[in-house]
C-alpha positions as CSV (number, residue, x, y, z in Angstrom):
1,M,183.5,262.9,-73.6
2,L,182.5,263.3,-69.9
3,K,180.9,260.5,-68.0
4,I,177.9,261.5,-66.1
5,V,177.6,258.3,-64.1
6,P,180.9,257.0,-62.5
7,D,181.9,253.4,-62.7
8,P,180.6,251.4,-59.7
9,P,183.3,250.6,-57.2
10,T,184.8,247.2,-57.3
11,F,184.4,245.2,-54.1
12,L,188.1,244.2,-54.2
13,E,189.1,247.9,-54.4
14,D,186.9,248.8,-51.5
15,T,188.4,246.0,-49.5
16,L,192.0,247.0,-50.3
17,V,191.2,250.6,-49.3
18,Q,189.7,249.6,-46.0
19,T,192.6,247.2,-45.3
20,T,195.1,250.0,-46.0
21,E,193.3,252.3,-43.6
22,H,193.5,249.6,-40.9
23,V,197.2,249.1,-41.5
24,L,197.8,252.9,-41.2
25,C,196.0,252.9,-37.9
26,A,198.1,249.9,-36.7
27,L,201.2,251.7,-37.8
28,A,200.3,254.8,-35.8
29,V,199.7,252.7,-32.7
30,T,203.0,250.9,-33.2
31,Q,204.9,254.1,-33.7
32,Q,203.5,255.4,-30.4
33,S,204.4,252.2,-28.7
34,V,208.0,252.5,-29.8
35,A,208.1,256.0,-28.4
36,L,206.8,254.7,-25.0
37,I,208.9,251.6,-24.6
38,S,212.1,252.6,-26.5
39,R,214.3,251.3,-23.7
40,S,212.5,248.0,-23.1
41,P,213.7,244.7,-24.4
42,G,210.3,244.3,-26.1
43,S,210.9,247.3,-28.2
44,M,212.8,245.2,-30.8
45,L,209.6,243.1,-31.3
46,V,207.5,246.3,-31.7
47,L,210.0,247.6,-34.3
48,A,209.9,244.3,-36.2
49,A,206.1,244.5,-36.2
50,L,206.3,248.1,-37.5
51,H,208.6,247.0,-40.3
52,E,206.3,244.2,-41.3
53,M,203.2,246.6,-41.3
54,E,205.1,249.0,-43.5
55,A,205.8,246.2,-45.9
56,V,202.1,245.2,-45.9
57,R,201.2,248.9,-46.6
58,T,203.5,249.0,-49.5
59,L,202.1,245.8,-51.0
60,L,198.5,247.1,-50.5
61,D,199.4,250.4,-52.2
62,S,200.9,248.5,-55.1
63,A,197.9,246.2,-55.4
64,L,195.5,249.1,-55.3
65,A,197.4,250.9,-58.0
66,Q,197.4,247.8,-60.2
67,L,193.7,247.3,-59.7
68,Q,192.9,251.0,-60.5
69,M,195.0,250.7,-63.7
70,T,193.1,247.7,-64.9
71,T,189.7,249.2,-64.2
72,Q,190.3,252.5,-66.0
73,P,189.4,252.5,-69.7
74,P,192.3,253.0,-72.1
75,T,192.9,256.6,-73.1
76,L,192.4,257.3,-76.9
77,H,194.8,259.8,-78.4
């Protein structure tokens, strides 16, 4: 049966999505910084920050997927 009214968004889900968007923006800025200062001694710090943000993004994606799995009703076969 089709649902006419969708489930209301969970606040946690909205927060995770917004946080993921901010991390993606930070990743883009960091990647551009690496390109600009690739020969600088500080580039290793920027690469470390890039690595940490990628790890955060992976964790956020996992948390969001887990949250979406728990909020979906079970499928009846």
